[in-house]
C-alpha positions, 0 to 999 in steps of 0.5 A: 171765544174759547181757544182749544188749540196750543197757542204755539201753532203758527196760525193761532192768531187767525182763530176767530177771523171771518175769511172769504172761502168758496164765495161765502164768508166763513169764521175760523174757529180752530186750527190744528196741524194743516187744517183750519176748522171753519163754519159757514156764517149763513147756516153754521155748517162747519168743515175742515179746510187745509190752511193753504187753501185759505192763505195761499202758498 
């Protein structure tokens, strides 16, 4: 997977991982600012989600 984000972002190591979000598996495809770009594995639907919603506080 090609990384778009500057490697200095504190959460850049999570790009490419699969996480549970809204009860379904999603893959983190990019990170920027305070948002992750996540794609739902089931159908490829993508959306931006706040990092704290994925990682907690």
